[in-house]
C-alpha positions in Angstrom: 10.4 -10.8 30.4 6.7 -11.7 30.6 4.8 -13.3 27.7 2.8 -10.0 27.0 6.1 -8.0 26.2 7.0 -11.0 23.9 3.9 -10.9 22.2 4.1 -7.1 21.8 7.7 -7.4 20.6 6.7 -10.0 18.1 3.9 -8.2 16.7 6.0 -4.8 16.4 8.6 -6.9 14.5 6.0 -8.3 12.1 4.6 -4.9 11.4 8.0 -3.4 10.8 8.8 -6.2 8.2 5.3 -6.0 6.5 5.7 -2.3 5.8 8.8 -2.1 3.6 7.7 -5.5 2.0 4.5 -3.8 0.7 6.5 -0.6 -0.4 8.9 -3.1 -2.3 6.0 -5.0 -3.8 4.3 -1.7 -5.0 7.3 -0.4 -6.4 8.2 -3.4 -8.2 4.7 -3.7 -9.7 4.9 -0.2 -11.0 2.4 1.4 -8.8 4.5 4.5 -8.2 5.4 5.1 -11.8 2.5 7.5 -12.6 0.6 8.5 -9.8 -1.4 11.3 -11.8 -3.0 8.8 -14.0 -5.6 7.8 -11.7 -7.4 11.0 -11.3 -7.4 11.3 -15.2 -8.8 8.0 -15.5 -11.8 8.6 -13.2 -12.7 11.8 -15.2 -12.6 10.0 -18.4 -14.8 7.3 -16.9 -17.2 9.9 -15.6 -17.4 11.4 -19.2 -18.0 8.1 -20.9 -20.8 7.5 -18.3 -22.5 10.7 -19.0 -22.8 10.0 -22.8 
């Protein structure tokens, strides 16, 4: 196996480990609890800025 394939394999493994780690981090921080809140917050901010 050449060094190029080893680099590609290492990069692939790193990416495959980072993705579930980020999902777990987001879930533990509560980012998926109320996904609808963000759009209502934007509307409220626009109404406050208009006043």
